[in-house]
C-alpha positions as CSV (number, residue, x, y, z in Angstrom):
1,M,215.4,16.4,244.4
2,I,215.2,20.2,243.9
3,A,216.1,21.1,240.4
4,K,217.7,24.5,239.5
5,Q,214.4,25.8,238.2
6,G,212.6,24.7,241.3
7,I,210.7,21.7,239.6
8,F,210.4,18.6,241.5
9,V,210.5,15.1,239.8
10,A,208.4,12.3,241.6
11,R,206.2,9.3,241.0
12,A,202.5,9.7,241.8
13,Y,201.0,7.9,244.9
14,A,197.3,7.8,245.5
15,N,197.0,8.5,249.2
16,D,198.3,10.5,252.1
17,E,200.3,8.3,254.6
18,P,203.5,7.8,256.3
19,P,205.9,5.6,254.4
20,K,205.8,1.8,255.3
21,N,209.4,1.1,254.1
22,E,212.4,2.8,252.5
23,N,211.2,2.6,249.0
24,Q,207.6,3.5,249.6
25,G,208.7,6.3,252.0
26,E,210.6,7.8,249.1
27,T,207.5,7.5,246.9
28,V,205.2,9.2,249.4
29,I,207.7,11.9,250.3
30,R,208.5,12.8,246.7
31,T,204.7,12.8,245.8
32,R,204.1,15.5,248.6
33,V,206.9,17.5,247.5
34,L,205.6,17.3,243.8
35,C,202.2,18.5,244.8
36,L,203.6,21.4,246.8
37,G,206.6,22.1,244.5
38,L,204.5,22.3,241.3
39,G,202.2,24.7,243.1
40,F,205.0,26.9,244.0
41,V,206.3,26.9,240.4
42,F,202.9,27.6,239.0
43,G,202.3,30.3,241.7
44,A,205.6,32.0,240.9
45,S,204.8,32.0,237.2
46,V,201.4,33.5,237.8
47,L,202.8,36.0,240.3
48,G,205.4,36.9,237.8
49,A,203.0,37.3,234.9
50,Q,200.7,39.5,237.0
51,S,203.7,41.7,237.9
52,I,204.8,42.0,234.3
53,G,201.3,42.8,233.3
54,A,201.0,45.5,236.0
55,Q,204.2,47.1,234.8
56,S,203.5,47.0,231.1
57,N,202.6,50.8,231.0
58,G,205.8,51.7,232.6
59,P,209.4,51.9,231.5
60,A,211.1,48.6,230.8
61,K,213.4,47.4,233.5
62,S,217.0,47.1,232.5
63,K,217.7,43.7,234.3
64,S,218.1,40.1,233.4
65,A,215.3,37.7,232.5
66,S,215.5,36.2,236.0
67,E,217.3,36.5,239.3
68,S,218.6,33.8,241.7
69,V,217.7,33.9,245.3
70,K,219.4,31.5,247.9
71,A,218.3,30.2,251.2
72,E,220.4,27.7,253.0
73,S,220.8,24.8,250.4
74,V,217.9,25.9,248.1
75,T,218.3,28.0,245.1
76,I,215.4,29.3,242.9
77,N,215.5,31.3,239.8
78,M,213.0,34.3,240.0
79,P,210.9,34.8,237.0
80,E,211.1,38.3,235.6
81,G,208.8,40.6,237.5
82,M,208.8,38.6,240.7
83,T,209.5,40.7,243.7
84,K,212.1,39.8,246.4
85,D,209.1,39.5,249.0
86,Q,207.4,36.8,246.8
87,A,210.6,34.9,246.4
88,D,211.2,35.0,250.1
89,E,207.8,33.7,250.8
90,M,208.4,30.8,248.4
91,L,211.6,30.0,250.1
92,K,209.9,29.9,253.5
93,E,207.4,27.3,252.1
94,L,210.4,25.2,250.7
95,K,212.0,25.3,254.0
96,A,208.7,23.9,255.5
97,I,208.8,21.2,252.9
98,H,212.3,20.3,253.9
99,Q,211.3,20.0,257.5
100,L,208.4,17.8,256.4
101,L,210.9,15.5,254.6
102,D,212.9,15.2,257.8
103,R,209.9,14.0,259.6
104,Q,208.9,11.6,256.8
105,V,212.3,10.0,256.8
106,A,212.0,9.5,260.5
107,A,208.6,8.0,260.2
108,A,209.9,5.5,257.6
109,A,211.8,3.6,260.3
110,R,208.6,3.0,262.4
111,P,207.2,-0.5,262.1
112,Q,203.7,-0.7,260.6
113,A,200.9,-3.0,261.8
114,A,200.1,-5.0,258.7
115,P,200.6,-4.9,254.9
116,V,198.0,-3.2,252.6
117,N,195.3,-5.0,250.7
118,D,195.0,-8.0,253.0
119,K,192.2,-9.7,254.7
120,V,190.9,-7.8,257.8
121,N,188.1,-8.2,260.3
122,M,186.6,-5.1,262.2
123,S,184.3,-4.8,265.1
124,V,181.0,-3.0,264.4
125,A,180.0,-0.2,266.7
126,P,176.7,1.5,267.1
127,G,176.3,5.2,266.1
128,W,178.5,5.0,263.0
129,Y,177.3,7.4,260.3
130,S,176.2,5.4,257.3
131,L,174.5,5.6,253.9
132,G,172.3,2.8,252.5
133,R,170.4,-0.1,254.1
134,D,171.6,-1.3,257.4
135,D,171.0,-4.8,256.2
136,A,172.8,-4.4,252.9
137,P,174.9,-7.5,252.4
138,V,178.2,-5.6,252.0
139,T,179.6,-2.8,253.9
140,L,182.2,-0.3,252.7
141,V,184.0,1.6,255.4
142,E,186.1,4.7,254.5
143,F,188.8,6.1,256.8
144,A,189.0,9.7,255.7
145,D,190.9,13.0,256.3
146,Y,188.8,16.0,255.3
147,Q,192.0,17.9,254.3
148,C,193.4,15.0,252.1
149,P,193.3,15.8,248.4
150,F,193.1,12.1,247.5
151,C,189.9,11.8,249.7
152,R,188.4,14.6,247.6
153,K,189.5,12.7,244.5
154,F,187.8,9.5,245.6
155,H,184.5,11.3,246.3
156,S,184.6,13.3,242.9
157,D,185.7,10.5,240.7
158,T,184.5,7.2,242.2
159,F,181.9,7.6,245.0
160,V,179.2,9.0,242.8
161,E,179.2,5.7,240.8
162,L,179.5,3.6,243.8
163,K,176.5,5.3,245.3
164,K,174.4,5.0,242.2
165,N,175.2,1.4,241.4
166,Y,175.6,-0.2,244.9
167,I,174.5,2.0,247.8
168,D,171.3,3.3,246.4
169,T,170.4,-0.1,245.2
170,G,170.6,-1.7,248.6
171,K,173.7,-3.8,247.9
172,V,176.2,-1.8,249.9
173,R,176.2,0.2,253.1
174,F,178.8,3.0,253.2
175,V,180.3,3.9,256.6
176,S,182.4,7.1,257.2
177,R,185.1,7.0,259.9
178,D,187.8,9.6,260.7
179,L,191.6,9.4,260.3
180,P,192.8,12.9,260.6
181,L,196.6,13.0,259.8
182,D,199.0,14.8,262.0
183,F,200.5,16.8,259.1
184,H,197.0,18.3,258.2
185,P,196.5,20.9,260.8
186,N,192.8,21.6,259.9
187,A,191.8,17.9,259.7
188,P,190.9,17.3,263.4
189,G,188.8,20.4,263.5
190,A,186.9,19.3,260.4
191,A,186.2,15.9,261.8
192,L,184.9,17.3,265.0
193,A,182.7,19.7,262.9
194,A,181.1,16.7,261.1
195,H,180.2,15.1,264.3
196,C,178.9,18.5,265.8
197,A,176.8,18.9,262.8
198,G,175.7,15.4,263.1
199,E,173.9,16.3,266.3
200,Q,171.6,18.5,264.1
201,H,171.2,15.8,261.5
202,K,173.5,17.5,259.0
203,F,176.4,15.2,259.1
204,W,176.5,14.2,255.5
205,E,175.7,17.7,254.3
206,I,178.6,19.2,256.0
207,R,180.8,16.3,255.1
208,D,180.1,16.9,251.5
209,L,181.0,20.7,251.8
210,M,184.2,19.9,253.6
211,V,185.3,17.2,251.2
212,A,184.6,19.6,248.3
213,N,186.7,22.4,250.1
214,A,189.4,20.4,251.4
215,A,191.9,23.3,251.2
216,D,189.6,25.6,253.1
217,L,188.9,24.1,256.5
218,T,189.9,26.9,258.9
219,P,187.8,27.6,262.0
220,D,186.1,30.5,260.2
221,S,185.4,28.4,257.1
222,L,183.8,25.7,259.3
223,A,181.7,28.3,260.9
224,K,180.7,29.5,257.4
225,Y,179.6,26.1,256.3
226,G,177.6,25.6,259.5
227,E,175.7,28.9,258.7
228,K,175.2,27.8,255.0
229,L,173.5,24.7,256.4
230,N,171.3,26.7,258.8
231,L,172.7,25.1,261.9
232,D,172.0,26.2,265.3
233,M,175.2,28.2,265.5
234,P,175.5,28.6,269.3
235,A,175.0,24.9,269.7
236,F,177.4,24.2,266.9
237,R,180.2,26.6,268.3
238,S,179.7,25.1,271.9
239,C,180.2,21.6,270.5
240,L,183.4,22.6,268.7
241,N,184.7,24.5,271.7
242,D,184.0,21.7,274.1
243,K,185.8,19.2,271.6
244,K,182.8,17.0,272.4
245,Y,183.6,14.1,270.0
246,N,187.3,14.0,270.3
247,T,187.3,10.7,272.1
248,A,185.1,9.2,269.4
249,I,187.5,10.5,266.6
250,Q,190.6,9.1,268.6
251,K,188.8,5.7,268.6
252,D,188.5,5.7,264.8
253,V,192.2,6.5,264.7
254,T,193.1,3.8,267.1
255,D,190.9,1.3,265.2
256,A,192.6,2.3,261.9
257,G,196.0,1.5,263.4
258,T,194.8,-1.9,264.5
259,L,193.7,-2.7,261.0
260,G,197.2,-1.6,259.6
261,I,195.7,1.6,258.1
262,S,197.9,4.8,258.4
263,G,196.9,6.7,255.3
264,T,193.9,8.2,253.6
265,P,191.8,7.4,252.0
266,S,191.6,3.7,253.1
267,F,188.8,1.3,253.0
268,V,187.4,-1.9,254.4
269,V,185.1,-3.8,252.2
270,G,183.4,-6.8,253.7
271,R,180.3,-8.8,254.5
272,T,177.9,-7.2,256.8
273,A,177.4,-8.8,260.1
274,K,176.0,-7.7,263.5
275,D,179.3,-7.7,265.4
276,Q,182.0,-7.5,262.9
277,I,182.9,-7.1,259.3
278,D,185.2,-9.5,257.6
279,G,186.7,-8.4,254.4
280,V,189.7,-6.8,252.7
281,R,191.6,-3.6,253.0
282,I,191.9,-1.2,250.0
283,V,194.3,1.7,250.3
284,G,194.3,4.9,248.1
285,A,191.9,6.6,245.7
286,V,192.0,3.6,243.3
287,P,189.9,3.3,240.3
288,Y,186.2,2.4,240.5
289,S,186.9,-1.0,239.0
290,V,189.0,-2.1,242.0
291,F,186.0,-1.3,244.4
292,E,183.6,-3.0,241.9
293,T,185.6,-6.2,242.0
294,A,185.9,-6.2,245.8
295,I,182.2,-5.6,246.2
296,K,181.2,-8.4,243.7
297,N,183.6,-10.7,245.5
298,Q,182.0,-10.0,248.8
299,L,178.5,-10.3,247.3
300,N,179.3,-13.8,245.8
301,A,180.6,-14.9,249.1
302,T,177.3,-14.0,250.8
303,Q,175.3,-16.2,248.4
């Protein structure tokens, strides 16, 4: 899977989730490595270029265009100008990827609750954070991980159009639920931060900030976002430290599993009802047209 030049070859997959079978497991695993691997190759090139630029006023080095560095079964060719420390850091990250692959292969053997894109029904609970009219004929529920790049893709590419055409027009109610994935270390804290900000009526504001900054969700960053929104910071920090909403977040995770949902973003689109939502499951940051078709089908079913 790792080529001599450190470039990974994989097929794209539009959500973060453990694999459901051998073939999909290979797809998901390869995609994660592709995202990380290409980042390392790009980073190595940038670092190499910066180092060369910094040395341009000094004497030329009398060394070959690249050097090879080995760690266990991984070999990378260092671009000219890359330091050994930089190469060692890359190798540490590659080793971490290797460990992730081992975990994903083990996860592939676990049975899943249900196939994707199937009919589902979901109980409705009070207190869900939602946008749009409560009596909108259709409800769209998102199970999200704030550290998930595909969730960010959904919100940047698709959600704006859905909000304009369906949520703001009273046809769809949008509900946000949590599914922090275990390989995203900052996702649970971000989910907790959203609920804690919600106590101060700033759930959607901090949610938007965290989705847009999915790669920057450390505890310090969460505090920075709270300050930016003028939250009562002692109350916000107390809520975070007490992990006040962990039970509610875990309930979302459990419900997702019951629905056969294990990756993010995943959605349920169905007819709005008092006690439950009957609809279909959509998995991944799929194109706008997929949501539009599902919504129109549900709207037609309510007539």
